[in-house]
Every structure is written in C-alpha cells, then in structure tokens.
PyMOL Python script that loads the backbone (N, CA, C, O; Angstrom):
from pymol import cmd

cmd.read_pdbstr("""\
ATOM      1  N   MET A   1      91.382  67.929 148.617  1.00  0.00           N
ATOM      2  CA  MET A   1      92.818  68.042 148.881  1.00  0.00           C
ATOM      3  C   MET A   1      93.604  67.258 147.836  1.00  0.00           C
ATOM      4  O   MET A   1      93.174  66.193 147.392  1.00  0.00           O
ATOM      5  N   SER A   2      94.746  67.786 147.453  1.00  0.00           N
ATOM      6  CA  SER A   2      95.558  67.074 146.462  1.00  0.00           C
ATOM      7  C   SER A   2      96.451  66.069 147.196  1.00  0.00           C
ATOM      8  O   SER A   2      96.960  66.332 148.285  1.00  0.00           O
ATOM      9  N   GLU A   3      96.616  64.940 146.574  1.00  0.00           N
ATOM     10  CA  GLU A   3      97.485  63.899 147.151  1.00  0.00           C
ATOM     11  C   GLU A   3      98.915  64.144 146.739  1.00  0.00           C
ATOM     12  O   GLU A   3      99.204  64.389 145.568  1.00  0.00           O
ATOM     13  N   GLU A   4      99.811  64.078 147.710  1.00  0.00           N
ATOM     14  CA  GLU A   4     101.239  64.307 147.409  1.00  0.00           C
ATOM     15  C   GLU A   4     101.805  63.094 146.731  1.00  0.00           C
ATOM     16  O   GLU A   4     101.629  61.970 147.200  1.00  0.00           O
ATOM     17  N   LYS A   5     102.498  63.318 145.603  1.00  0.00           N
ATOM     18  CA  LYS A   5     103.080  62.228 144.827  1.00  0.00           C
ATOM     19  C   LYS A   5     104.516  62.001 145.302  1.00  0.00           C
ATOM     20  O   LYS A   5     105.258  62.935 145.604  1.00  0.00           O
ATOM     21  N   THR A   6     104.872  60.707 145.352  1.00  0.00           N
ATOM     22  CA  THR A   6     106.265  60.345 145.749  1.00  0.00           C
ATOM     23  C   THR A   6     106.792  59.274 144.807  1.00  0.00           C
ATOM     24  O   THR A   6     106.043  58.551 144.149  1.00  0.00           O
ATOM     25  N   ASN A   7     108.119  59.208 144.774  1.00  0.00           N
ATOM     26  CA  ASN A   7     108.827  58.166 144.027  1.00  0.00           C
ATOM     27  C   ASN A   7     109.808  57.493 144.961  1.00  0.00           C
ATOM     28  O   ASN A   7     110.330  58.139 145.869  1.00  0.00           O
ATOM     29  N   PRO A   8     110.073  56.219 144.765  1.00  0.00           N
ATOM     30  CA  PRO A   8     111.128  55.571 145.618  1.00  0.00           C
ATOM     31  C   PRO A   8     112.490  56.110 145.224  1.00  0.00           C
ATOM     32  O   PRO A   8     112.743  56.332 144.040  1.00  0.00           O
ATOM     33  N   ASP A   9     113.365  56.323 146.182  1.00  0.00           N
ATOM     34  CA  ASP A   9     114.714  56.776 145.890  1.00  0.00           C
ATOM     35  C   ASP A   9     115.682  55.595 145.913  1.00  0.00           C
ATOM     36  O   ASP A   9     115.267  54.456 146.125  1.00  0.00           O
ATOM     37  N   LEU A  10     116.962  55.861 145.697  1.00  0.00           N
ATOM     38  CA  LEU A  10     117.962  54.808 145.621  1.00  0.00           C
ATOM     39  C   LEU A  10     118.125  53.999 146.906  1.00  0.00           C
ATOM     40  O   LEU A  10     118.531  52.838 146.866  1.00  0.00           O
ATOM     41  N   PHE A  11     117.809  54.609 148.033  1.00  0.00           N
ATOM     42  CA  PHE A  11     118.052  53.952 149.304  1.00  0.00           C
ATOM     43  C   PHE A  11     116.811  53.375 149.923  1.00  0.00           C
ATOM     44  O   PHE A  11     116.807  53.079 151.118  1.00  0.00           O
ATOM     45  N   GLY A  12     115.745  53.203 149.148  1.00  0.00           N
ATOM     46  CA  GLY A  12     114.510  52.573 149.662  1.00  0.00           C
ATOM     47  C   GLY A  12     113.548  53.517 150.303  1.00  0.00           C
ATOM     48  O   GLY A  12     112.457  53.095 150.686  1.00  0.00           O
ATOM     49  N   GLY A  13     113.894  54.793 150.444  1.00  0.00           N
ATOM     50  CA  GLY A  13     112.987  55.750 151.015  1.00  0.00           C
ATOM     51  C   GLY A  13     112.083  56.353 149.953  1.00  0.00           C
ATOM     52  O   GLY A  13     112.089  55.924 148.799  1.00  0.00           O
ATOM     53  N   GLU A  14     111.343  57.307 150.336  1.00  0.00           N
ATOM     54  CA  GLU A  14     110.430  58.006 149.412  1.00  0.00           C
ATOM     55  C   GLU A  14     110.925  59.427 149.180  1.00  0.00           C
ATOM     56  O   GLU A  14     111.398  60.079 150.111  1.00  0.00           O
ATOM     57  N   SER A  15     110.820  59.913 147.946  1.00  0.00           N
ATOM     58  CA  SER A  15     111.157  61.298 147.683  1.00  0.00           C
ATOM     59  C   SER A  15     109.964  61.970 147.006  1.00  0.00           C
ATOM     60  O   SER A  15     109.295  61.376 146.160  1.00  0.00           O
ATOM     61  N   ARG A  16     109.715  63.211 147.393  1.00  0.00           N
ATOM     62  CA  ARG A  16     108.601  63.977 146.866  1.00  0.00           C
ATOM     63  C   ARG A  16     108.834  64.366 145.423  1.00  0.00           C
ATOM     64  O   ARG A  16     109.963  64.642 145.019  1.00  0.00           O
ATOM     65  N   ILE A  17     107.748  64.387 144.638  1.00  0.00           N
ATOM     66  CA  ILE A  17     107.830  64.906 143.277  1.00  0.00           C
ATOM     67  C   ILE A  17     107.450  66.355 143.357  1.00  0.00           C
ATOM     68  O   ILE A  17     106.339  66.691 143.765  1.00  0.00           O
ATOM     69  N   VAL A  18     108.370  67.225 142.967  1.00  0.00           N
ATOM     70  CA  VAL A  18     108.139  68.666 142.985  1.00  0.00           C
ATOM     71  C   VAL A  18     107.846  69.128 141.586  1.00  0.00           C
ATOM     72  O   VAL A  18     108.665  68.954 140.684  1.00  0.00           O
ATOM     73  N   SER A  19     106.677  69.720 141.392  1.00  0.00           N
ATOM     74  CA  SER A  19     106.323  70.208 140.065  1.00  0.00           C
ATOM     75  C   SER A  19     106.815  71.668 139.928  1.00  0.00           C
ATOM     76  O   SER A  19     106.938  72.404 140.907  1.00  0.00           O
ATOM     77  N   SER A  20     107.074  72.024 138.727  1.00  0.00           N
ATOM     78  CA  SER A  20     107.579  73.362 138.445  1.00  0.00           C
ATOM     79  C   SER A  20     106.438  74.367 138.669  1.00  0.00           C
ATOM     80  O   SER A  20     105.310  74.134 138.234  1.00  0.00           O
ATOM     81  N   SER A  21     106.728  75.454 139.331  1.00  0.00           N
ATOM     82  CA  SER A  21     105.691  76.446 139.555  1.00  0.00           C
ATOM     83  C   SER A  21     105.472  77.310 138.305  1.00  0.00           C
ATOM     84  O   SER A  21     104.425  77.936 138.143  1.00  0.00           O
ATOM     85  N   ARG A  22     106.489  77.329 137.420  1.00  0.00           N
ATOM     86  CA  ARG A  22     106.357  78.133 136.200  1.00  0.00           C
ATOM     87  C   ARG A  22     106.712  77.233 134.989  1.00  0.00           C
ATOM     88  O   ARG A  22     107.873  77.173 134.584  1.00  0.00           O
ATOM     89  N   PRO A  23     105.737  76.556 134.434  1.00  0.00           N
ATOM     90  CA  PRO A  23     106.058  75.729 133.246  1.00  0.00           C
ATOM     91  C   PRO A  23     106.358  76.601 132.065  1.00  0.00           C
ATOM     92  O   PRO A  23     105.895  77.740 132.004  1.00  0.00           O
ATOM     93  N   GLY A  24     107.118  76.100 131.127  1.00  0.00           N
ATOM     94  CA  GLY A  24     107.435  76.829 129.945  1.00  0.00           C
ATOM     95  C   GLY A  24     108.930  77.031 129.787  1.00  0.00           C
ATOM     96  O   GLY A  24     109.719  76.523 130.584  1.00  0.00           O
ATOM     97  N   THR A  25     109.313  77.755 128.780  1.00  0.00           N
ATOM     98  CA  THR A  25     110.736  77.933 128.483  1.00  0.00           C
ATOM     99  C   THR A  25     111.116  79.389 128.715  1.00  0.00           C
ATOM    100  O   THR A  25     110.264  80.236 128.983  1.00  0.00           O
ATOM    101  N   TYR A  26     112.401  79.661 128.607  1.00  0.00           N
ATOM    102  CA  TYR A  26     112.897  81.027 128.688  1.00  0.00           C
ATOM    103  C   TYR A  26     112.272  81.905 127.629  1.00  0.00           C
ATOM    104  O   TYR A  26     111.902  83.053 127.872  1.00  0.00           O
ATOM    105  N   ALA A  27     112.164  81.312 126.418  1.00  0.00           N
ATOM    106  CA  ALA A  27     111.591  82.083 125.308  1.00  0.00           C
ATOM    107  C   ALA A  27     110.123  82.506 125.601  1.00  0.00           C
ATOM    108  O   ALA A  27     109.725  83.630 125.297  1.00  0.00           O
ATOM    109  N   ASP A  28     109.340  81.593 126.190  1.00  0.00           N
ATOM    110  CA  ASP A  28     107.971  81.895 126.555  1.00  0.00           C
ATOM    111  C   ASP A  28     107.946  83.031 127.575  1.00  0.00           C
ATOM    112  O   ASP A  28     107.144  83.959 127.460  1.00  0.00           O
ATOM    113  N   ALA A  29     108.817  82.954 128.561  1.00  0.00           N
ATOM    114  CA  ALA A  29     108.847  84.018 129.585  1.00  0.00           C
ATOM    115  C   ALA A  29     109.224  85.374 128.985  1.00  0.00           C
ATOM    116  O   ALA A  29     108.645  86.408 129.319  1.00  0.00           O
ATOM    117  N   LEU A  30     110.197  85.335 128.104  1.00  0.00           N
ATOM    118  CA  LEU A  30     110.652  86.584 127.462  1.00  0.00           C
ATOM    119  C   LEU A  30     109.558  87.153 126.596  1.00  0.00           C
ATOM    120  O   LEU A  30     109.356  88.368 126.593  1.00  0.00           O
ATOM    121  N   LYS A  31     108.840  86.322 125.859  1.00  0.00           N
ATOM    122  CA  LYS A  31     107.747  86.828 125.022  1.00  0.00           C
ATOM    123  C   LYS A  31     106.646  87.433 125.872  1.00  0.00           C
ATOM    124  O   LYS A  31     106.098  88.474 125.511  1.00  0.00           O
ATOM    125  N   LYS A  32     106.311  86.814 126.985  1.00  0.00           N
ATOM    126  CA  LYS A  32     105.251  87.364 127.840  1.00  0.00           C
ATOM    127  C   LYS A  32     105.694  88.698 128.431  1.00  0.00           C
ATOM    128  O   LYS A  32     104.899  89.633 128.527  1.00  0.00           O
ATOM    129  N   ARG A  33     106.929  88.785 128.816  1.00  0.00           N
ATOM    130  CA  ARG A  33     107.443  90.037 129.379  1.00  0.00           C
ATOM    131  C   ARG A  33     107.438  91.155 128.359  1.00  0.00           C
ATOM    132  O   ARG A  33     107.146  92.301 128.701  1.00  0.00           O
ATOM    133  N   ASN A  34     107.760  90.841 127.101  1.00  0.00           N
ATOM    134  CA  ASN A  34     107.890  91.829 126.072  1.00  0.00           C
ATOM    135  C   ASN A  34     106.527  92.198 125.464  1.00  0.00           C
ATOM    136  O   ASN A  34     106.384  93.301 124.936  1.00  0.00           O
ATOM    137  N   TYR A  35     105.545  91.331 125.523  1.00  0.00           N
ATOM    138  CA  TYR A  35     104.270  91.589 124.880  1.00  0.00           C
ATOM    139  C   TYR A  35     103.615  92.846 125.472  1.00  0.00           C
ATOM    140  O   TYR A  35     102.980  93.607 124.742  1.00  0.00           O
ATOM    141  N   ARG A  36     103.756  93.065 126.749  1.00  0.00           N
ATOM    142  CA  ARG A  36     103.124  94.228 127.380  1.00  0.00           C
ATOM    143  C   ARG A  36     103.788  95.527 126.982  1.00  0.00           C
ATOM    144  O   ARG A  36     103.224  96.596 127.214  1.00  0.00           O
ATOM    145  N   LYS A  37     104.962  95.469 126.393  1.00  0.00           N
ATOM    146  CA  LYS A  37     105.688  96.689 126.044  1.00  0.00           C
ATOM    147  C   LYS A  37     105.448  97.150 124.613  1.00  0.00           C
ATOM    148  O   LYS A  37     106.193  97.979 124.090  1.00  0.00           O
ATOM    149  N   GLN A  38     104.399  96.607 123.976  1.00  0.00           N
ATOM    150  CA  GLN A  38     104.105  97.018 122.602  1.00  0.00           C
ATOM    151  C   GLN A  38     103.440  98.377 122.723  1.00  0.00           C
ATOM    152  O   GLN A  38     102.284  98.466 123.136  1.00  0.00           O
ATOM    153  N   GLU A  39     104.145  99.422 122.372  1.00  0.00           N
ATOM    154  CA  GLU A  39     103.673 100.784 122.553  1.00  0.00           C
ATOM    155  C   GLU A  39     103.556 101.479 121.225  1.00  0.00           C
ATOM    156  O   GLU A  39     104.327 101.217 120.303  1.00  0.00           O
ATOM    157  N   PHE A  40     102.600 102.357 121.129  1.00  0.00           N
ATOM    158  CA  PHE A  40     102.409 103.153 119.890  1.00  0.00           C
ATOM    159  C   PHE A  40     103.480 104.223 119.836  1.00  0.00           C
ATOM    160  O   PHE A  40     103.711 104.931 120.816  1.00  0.00           O
ATOM    161  N   GLY A  41     104.139 104.341 118.682  1.00  0.00           N
ATOM    162  CA  GLY A  41     105.136 105.381 118.478  1.00  0.00           C
ATOM    163  C   GLY A  41     106.506 105.170 119.125  1.00  0.00           C
ATOM    164  O   GLY A  41     107.329 106.085 119.152  1.00  0.00           O
ATOM    165  N   ASN A  42     106.748 103.985 119.638  1.00  0.00           N
ATOM    166  CA  ASN A  42     108.054 103.703 120.262  1.00  0.00           C
ATOM    167  C   ASN A  42     109.023 103.247 119.202  1.00  0.00           C
ATOM    168  O   ASN A  42     108.786 102.225 118.559  1.00  0.00           O
ATOM    169  N   PRO A  43     110.147 103.995 118.988  1.00  0.00           N
ATOM    170  CA  PRO A  43     111.109 103.623 117.953  1.00  0.00           C
ATOM    171  C   PRO A  43     111.963 102.414 118.321  1.00  0.00           C
ATOM    172  O   PRO A  43     112.608 101.834 117.448  1.00  0.00           O
ATOM    173  N   TYR A  44     111.982 102.019 119.602  1.00  0.00           N
ATOM    174  CA  TYR A  44     112.834 100.934 120.047  1.00  0.00           C
ATOM    175  C   TYR A  44     112.106  99.595 119.909  1.00  0.00           C
ATOM    176  O   TYR A  44     111.704  98.981 120.897  1.00  0.00           O
ATOM    177  N   ARG A  45     111.948  99.162 118.660  1.00  0.00           N
ATOM    178  CA  ARG A  45     111.259  97.912 118.375  1.00  0.00           C
ATOM    179  C   ARG A  45     112.228  96.827 117.967  1.00  0.00           C
ATOM    180  O   ARG A  45     113.356  97.107 117.560  1.00  0.00           O
ATOM    181  N   CYS A  46     111.783  95.576 118.077  1.00  0.00           N
ATOM    182  CA  CYS A  46     112.631  94.470 117.721  1.00  0.00           C
ATOM    183  C   CYS A  46     113.169  94.563 116.285  1.00  0.00           C
ATOM    184  O   CYS A  46     114.313  94.193 116.021  1.00  0.00           O
ATOM    185  N   LYS A  47     112.342  95.055 115.370  1.00  0.00           N
ATOM    186  CA  LYS A  47     112.768  95.104 113.978  1.00  0.00           C
ATOM    187  C   LYS A  47     113.924  96.091 113.763  1.00  0.00           C
ATOM    188  O   LYS A  47     114.577  96.053 112.721  1.00  0.00           O
ATOM    189  N   ASN A  48     114.184  96.980 114.747  1.00  0.00           N
ATOM    190  CA  ASN A  48     115.321  97.916 114.656  1.00  0.00           C
ATOM    191  C   ASN A  48     116.497  97.501 115.520  1.00  0.00           C
ATOM    192  O   ASN A  48     117.465  98.252 115.644  1.00  0.00           O
ATOM    193  N   CYS A  49     116.431  96.310 116.126  1.00  0.00           N
ATOM    194  CA  CYS A  49     117.453  95.844 117.031  1.00  0.00           C
ATOM    195  C   CYS A  49     118.515  95.078 116.279  1.00  0.00           C
ATOM    196  O   CYS A  49     118.241  94.486 115.235  1.00  0.00           O
ATOM    197  N   LYS A  50     119.740  95.087 116.811  1.00  0.00           N
ATOM    198  CA  LYS A  50     120.808  94.370 116.125  1.00  0.00           C
ATOM    199  C   LYS A  50     120.699  92.864 116.274  1.00  0.00           C
ATOM    200  O   LYS A  50     121.362  92.139 115.532  1.00  0.00           O
ATOM    201  N   HIS A  51     119.883  92.353 117.210  1.00  0.00           N
ATOM    202  CA  HIS A  51     119.701  90.941 117.410  1.00  0.00           C
ATOM    203  C   HIS A  51     118.547  90.379 116.566  1.00  0.00           C
ATOM    204  O   HIS A  51     118.288  89.176 116.603  1.00  0.00           O
ATOM    205  N   PHE A  52     117.868  91.220 115.824  1.00  0.00           N
ATOM    206  CA  PHE A  52     116.717  90.815 115.017  1.00  0.00           C
ATOM    207  C   PHE A  52     117.166  90.063 113.770  1.00  0.00           C
ATOM    208  O   PHE A  52     118.087  90.492 113.074  1.00  0.00           O
ATOM    209  N   ILE A  53     116.508  88.934 113.491  1.00  0.00           N
ATOM    210  CA  ILE A  53     116.798  88.137 112.305  1.00  0.00           C
ATOM    211  C   ILE A  53     115.500  87.920 111.534  1.00  0.00           C
ATOM    212  O   ILE A  53     114.477  87.548 112.109  1.00  0.00           O
ATOM    213  N   ARG A  54     115.556  88.160 110.211  1.00  0.00           N
ATOM    214  CA  ARG A  54     114.409  87.925 109.395  1.00  0.00           C
ATOM    215  C   ARG A  54     114.739  86.763 108.427  1.00  0.00           C
ATOM    216  O   ARG A  54     115.671  86.846 107.628  1.00  0.00           O
ATOM    217  N   LYS A  55     113.960  85.705 108.526  1.00  0.00           N
ATOM    218  CA  LYS A  55     114.174  84.537 107.640  1.00  0.00           C
ATOM    219  C   LYS A  55     112.984  84.461 106.688  1.00  0.00           C
ATOM    220  O   LYS A  55     111.823  84.553 107.089  1.00  0.00           O
ATOM    221  N   GLU A  56     113.317  84.293 105.432  1.00  0.00           N
ATOM    222  CA  GLU A  56     112.283  84.239 104.418  1.00  0.00           C
ATOM    223  C   GLU A  56     112.336  82.929 103.680  1.00  0.00           C
ATOM    224  O   GLU A  56     113.356  82.579 103.086  1.00  0.00           O
ATOM    225  N   TYR A  57     111.256  82.216 103.714  1.00  0.00           N
ATOM    226  CA  TYR A  57     111.051  81.004 102.926  1.00  0.00           C
ATOM    227  C   TYR A  57     109.764  81.189 102.169  1.00  0.00           C
ATOM    228  O   TYR A  57     109.664  82.156 101.413  1.00  0.00           O
ATOM    229  N   ALA A  58     108.779  80.344 102.311  1.00  0.00           N
ATOM    230  CA  ALA A  58     107.451  80.588 101.730  1.00  0.00           C
ATOM    231  C   ALA A  58     106.791  81.737 102.495  1.00  0.00           C
ATOM    232  O   ALA A  58     105.962  82.451 101.931  1.00  0.00           O
ATOM    233  N   LYS A  59     107.138  81.922 103.747  1.00  0.00           N
ATOM    234  CA  LYS A  59     106.654  83.018 104.587  1.00  0.00           C
ATOM    235  C   LYS A  59     107.826  83.701 105.244  1.00  0.00           C
ATOM    236  O   LYS A  59     108.962  83.253 105.095  1.00  0.00           O
ATOM    237  N   ARG A  60     107.576  84.793 105.980  1.00  0.00           N
ATOM    238  CA  ARG A  60     108.641  85.460 106.753  1.00  0.00           C
ATOM    239  C   ARG A  60     108.529  85.026 108.199  1.00  0.00           C
ATOM    240  O   ARG A  60     107.435  84.937 108.757  1.00  0.00           O
ATOM    241  N   TYR A  61     109.676  84.757 108.796  1.00  0.00           N
ATOM    242  CA  TYR A  61     109.783  84.395 110.166  1.00  0.00           C
ATOM    243  C   TYR A  61     110.767  85.315 110.869  1.00  0.00           C
ATOM    244  O   TYR A  61     111.886  85.522 110.398  1.00  0.00           O
ATOM    245  N   PHE A  62     110.348  85.861 111.989  1.00  0.00           N
ATOM    246  CA  PHE A  62     111.207  86.822 112.717  1.00  0.00           C
ATOM    247  C   PHE A  62     111.739  86.115 113.929  1.00  0.00           C
ATOM    248  O   PHE A  62     110.984  85.498 114.681  1.00  0.00           O
ATOM    249  N   LYS A  63     113.084  86.204 114.133  1.00  0.00           N
ATOM    250  CA  LYS A  63     113.751  85.549 115.224  1.00  0.00           C
ATOM    251  C   LYS A  63     114.648  86.552 115.952  1.00  0.00           C
ATOM    252  O   LYS A  63     114.941  87.639 115.454  1.00  0.00           O
ATOM    253  N   CYS A  64     115.065  86.147 117.134  1.00  0.00           N
ATOM    254  CA  CYS A  64     116.006  86.958 117.921  1.00  0.00           C
ATOM    255  C   CYS A  64     117.244  86.102 118.209  1.00  0.00           C
ATOM    256  O   CYS A  64     117.128  84.945 118.615  1.00  0.00           O
ATOM    257  N   GLU A  65     118.415  86.677 117.997  1.00  0.00           N
ATOM    258  CA  GLU A  65     119.654  85.912 118.276  1.00  0.00           C
ATOM    259  C   GLU A  65     119.759  85.505 119.735  1.00  0.00           C
ATOM    260  O   GLU A  65     120.325  84.459 120.054  1.00  0.00           O
ATOM    261  N   LEU A  66     119.214  86.332 120.625  1.00  0.00           N
ATOM    262  CA  LEU A  66     119.303  86.012 122.051  1.00  0.00           C
ATOM    263  C   LEU A  66     118.413  84.887 122.463  1.00  0.00           C
ATOM    264  O   LEU A  66     118.731  84.198 123.432  1.00  0.00           O
ATOM    265  N   LEU A  67     117.311  84.653 121.789  1.00  0.00           N
ATOM    266  CA  LEU A  67     116.396  83.548 122.082  1.00  0.00           C
ATOM    267  C   LEU A  67     116.884  82.250 121.422  1.00  0.00           C
ATOM    268  O   LEU A  67     116.549  81.156 121.876  1.00  0.00           O
ATOM    269  N   GLY A  68     117.643  82.373 120.396  1.00  0.00           N
ATOM    270  CA  GLY A  68     118.092  81.197 119.650  1.00  0.00           C
ATOM    271  C   GLY A  68     117.110  80.876 118.529  1.00  0.00           C
ATOM    272  O   GLY A  68     116.059  81.504 118.401  1.00  0.00           O
ATOM    273  N   ASP A  69     117.470  79.897 117.731  1.00  0.00           N
ATOM    274  CA  ASP A  69     116.623  79.486 116.631  1.00  0.00           C
ATOM    275  C   ASP A  69     116.457  77.967 116.645  1.00  0.00           C
ATOM    276  O   ASP A  69     117.380  77.217 116.326  1.00  0.00           O
ATOM    277  N   THR A  70     115.232  77.532 117.029  1.00  0.00           N
ATOM    278  CA  THR A  70     114.948  76.101 117.108  1.00  0.00           C
ATOM    279  C   THR A  70     114.279  75.616 115.849  1.00  0.00           C
ATOM    280  O   THR A  70     113.871  74.457 115.785  1.00  0.00           O
ATOM    281  N   ARG A  71     114.150  76.473 114.829  1.00  0.00           N
ATOM    282  CA  ARG A  71     113.478  76.169 113.586  1.00  0.00           C
ATOM    283  C   ARG A  71     112.028  75.735 113.826  1.00  0.00           C
ATOM    284  O   ARG A  71     111.491  74.861 113.146  1.00  0.00           O
ATOM    285  N   SER A  72     111.411  76.399 114.841  1.00  0.00           N
ATOM    286  CA  SER A  72     110.004  76.147 115.099  1.00  0.00           C
ATOM    287  C   SER A  72     109.370  77.474 115.482  1.00  0.00           C
ATOM    288  O   SER A  72     110.058  78.475 115.682  1.00  0.00           O
ATOM    289  N   GLU A  73     108.036  77.465 115.581  1.00  0.00           N
ATOM    290  CA  GLU A  73     107.333  78.699 115.926  1.00  0.00           C
ATOM    291  C   GLU A  73     107.563  79.091 117.396  1.00  0.00           C
ATOM    292  O   GLU A  73     107.192  80.193 117.802  1.00  0.00           O
ATOM    293  N   ALA A  74     108.164  78.211 118.187  1.00  0.00           N
ATOM    294  CA  ALA A  74     108.365  78.500 119.600  1.00  0.00           C
ATOM    295  C   ALA A  74     109.291  79.714 119.792  1.00  0.00           C
ATOM    296  O   ALA A  74     109.151  80.446 120.772  1.00  0.00           O
ATOM    297  N   THR A  75     110.210  79.925 118.887  1.00  0.00           N
ATOM    298  CA  THR A  75     111.156  81.025 119.025  1.00  0.00           C
ATOM    299  C   THR A  75     110.817  82.175 118.080  1.00  0.00           C
ATOM    300  O   THR A  75     111.635  83.081 117.925  1.00  0.00           O
ATOM    301  N   ASP A  76     109.667  82.177 117.454  1.00  0.00           N
ATOM    302  CA  ASP A  76     109.255  83.320 116.632  1.00  0.00           C
ATOM    303  C   ASP A  76     108.927  84.490 117.532  1.00  0.00           C
ATOM    304  O   ASP A  76     108.414  84.315 118.638  1.00  0.00           O
ATOM    305  N   ILE A  77     109.229  85.696 117.046  1.00  0.00           N
ATOM    306  CA  ILE A  77     108.885  86.910 117.779  1.00  0.00           C
ATOM    307  C   ILE A  77     108.082  87.830 116.879  1.00  0.00           C
ATOM    308  O   ILE A  77     107.997  87.616 115.670  1.00  0.00           O
ATOM    309  N   LYS A  78     107.497  88.850 117.473  1.00  0.00           N
ATOM    310  CA  LYS A  78     106.835  89.854 116.705  1.00  0.00           C
ATOM    311  C   LYS A  78     107.796  91.030 116.459  1.00  0.00           C
ATOM    312  O   LYS A  78     108.504  91.454 117.372  1.00  0.00           O
ATOM    313  N   ALA A  79     107.818  91.535 115.263  1.00  0.00           N
ATOM    314  CA  ALA A  79     108.782  92.566 114.872  1.00  0.00           C
ATOM    315  C   ALA A  79     108.481  93.896 115.554  1.00  0.00           C
ATOM    316  O   ALA A  79     109.385  94.720 115.691  1.00  0.00           O
ATOM    317  N   ASN A  80     107.251  94.133 115.983  1.00  0.00           N
ATOM    318  CA  ASN A  80     106.902  95.407 116.565  1.00  0.00           C
ATOM    319  C   ASN A  80     106.948  95.432 118.081  1.00  0.00           C
ATOM    320  O   ASN A  80     106.567  96.434 118.687  1.00  0.00           O
ATOM    321  N   ASN A  81     107.400  94.367 118.705  1.00  0.00           N
ATOM    322  CA  ASN A  81     107.539  94.350 120.169  1.00  0.00           C
ATOM    323  C   ASN A  81     108.814  95.035 120.606  1.00  0.00           C
ATOM    324  O   ASN A  81     109.727  95.231 119.804  1.00  0.00           O
ATOM    325  N   VAL A  82     108.880  95.397 121.859  1.00  0.00           N
ATOM    326  CA  VAL A  82     110.055  96.022 122.440  1.00  0.00           C
ATOM    327  C   VAL A  82     110.460  95.210 123.647  1.00  0.00           C
ATOM    328  O   VAL A  82     109.602  94.748 124.399  1.00  0.00           O
ATOM    329  N   CYS A  83     111.766  95.026 123.847  1.00  0.00           N
ATOM    330  CA  CYS A  83     112.204  94.269 125.044  1.00  0.00           C
ATOM    331  C   CYS A  83     113.313  95.052 125.765  1.00  0.00           C
ATOM    332  O   CYS A  83     113.824  96.058 125.273  1.00  0.00           O
ATOM    333  N   ASP A  84     113.654  94.546 126.943  1.00  0.00           N
ATOM    334  CA  ASP A  84     114.717  95.185 127.748  1.00  0.00           C
ATOM    335  C   ASP A  84     116.091  94.935 127.156  1.00  0.00           C
ATOM    336  O   ASP A  84     117.050  95.599 127.547  1.00  0.00           O
ATOM    337  N   LEU A  85     116.217  94.013 126.239  1.00  0.00           N
ATOM    338  CA  LEU A  85     117.504  93.652 125.661  1.00  0.00           C
ATOM    339  C   LEU A  85     117.816  94.363 124.352  1.00  0.00           C
ATOM    340  O   LEU A  85     118.749  93.997 123.637  1.00  0.00           O
ATOM    341  N   TYR A  86     117.019  95.386 124.049  1.00  0.00           N
ATOM    342  CA  TYR A  86     117.165  96.148 122.791  1.00  0.00           C
ATOM    343  C   TYR A  86     118.537  96.793 122.692  1.00  0.00           C
ATOM    344  O   TYR A  86     119.014  97.421 123.637  1.00  0.00           O
ATOM    345  N   GLU A  87     119.175  96.626 121.513  1.00  0.00           N
ATOM    346  CA  GLU A  87     120.429  97.281 121.217  1.00  0.00           C
ATOM    347  C   GLU A  87     120.335  97.868 119.803  1.00  0.00           C
ATOM    348  O   GLU A  87     119.929  97.185 118.862  1.00  0.00           O
ATOM    349  N   LYS A  88     120.712  99.126 119.672  1.00  0.00           N
ATOM    350  CA  LYS A  88     120.655  99.803 118.394  1.00  0.00           C
ATOM    351  C   LYS A  88     121.609  99.128 117.406  1.00  0.00           C
ATOM    352  O   LYS A  88     122.692  98.677 117.779  1.00  0.00           O
ATOM    353  N   LYS A  89     121.184  99.068 116.134  1.00  0.00           N
ATOM    354  CA  LYS A  89     122.018  98.466 115.071  1.00  0.00           C
ATOM    355  C   LYS A  89     123.303  99.291 114.850  1.00  0.00           C
ATOM    356  O   LYS A  89     124.123  98.942 114.001  1.00  0.00           O
TER     357      LYS A  89
END
""", "prot")
cmd.dss("prot")
cmd.show_as("cartoon", "prot")
cmd.util.cbc("prot")
cmd.orient("prot")
C-alpha cells in the first residue's frame, strides 16, 4: 500500500499532497494526440498549415505558433503530422 503524503498547513492541520494524474505540458499532450494522425496521402499536414514555422540555424527546427516557442526541443513538431488545429495558408 502507498503511504499518503501530507504537509502542515497554515493553521496547524495537515493537508494532503495531490499528485497530478497527467504529468507533462500542453505541448506534450498535443504532440501525443497528433502523432496518431500521421496518415499516408493526407494533404492536411503541419508543413502546409498557416501556424507552421521553420527555423534554420545549423539544423532545421519546426515549430507551431499555437504551441509557442521555448527555444528548446520541447516545442519541436514533426512537419508531416496532422492536428485538429490545422488551418490552410
């Protein structure tokens, strides 16, 4: 059995520590949702969306305006994925 964790509160009582049932960020959730929609022959891909951003430095990095840009690989997307937020250019 797992032991329930508690912390003292301001008034001397105990308060339960509630852990998140879904760890991660919005970007992680969106990527997982969109990964399953990678379909052969589907023209509605991220690379054709108006929110798609291509950044080129020593390498190419693909970003989505809706996910934001944290300048890390956490917000990188795949250009061939499809999502529910697709909008034609």
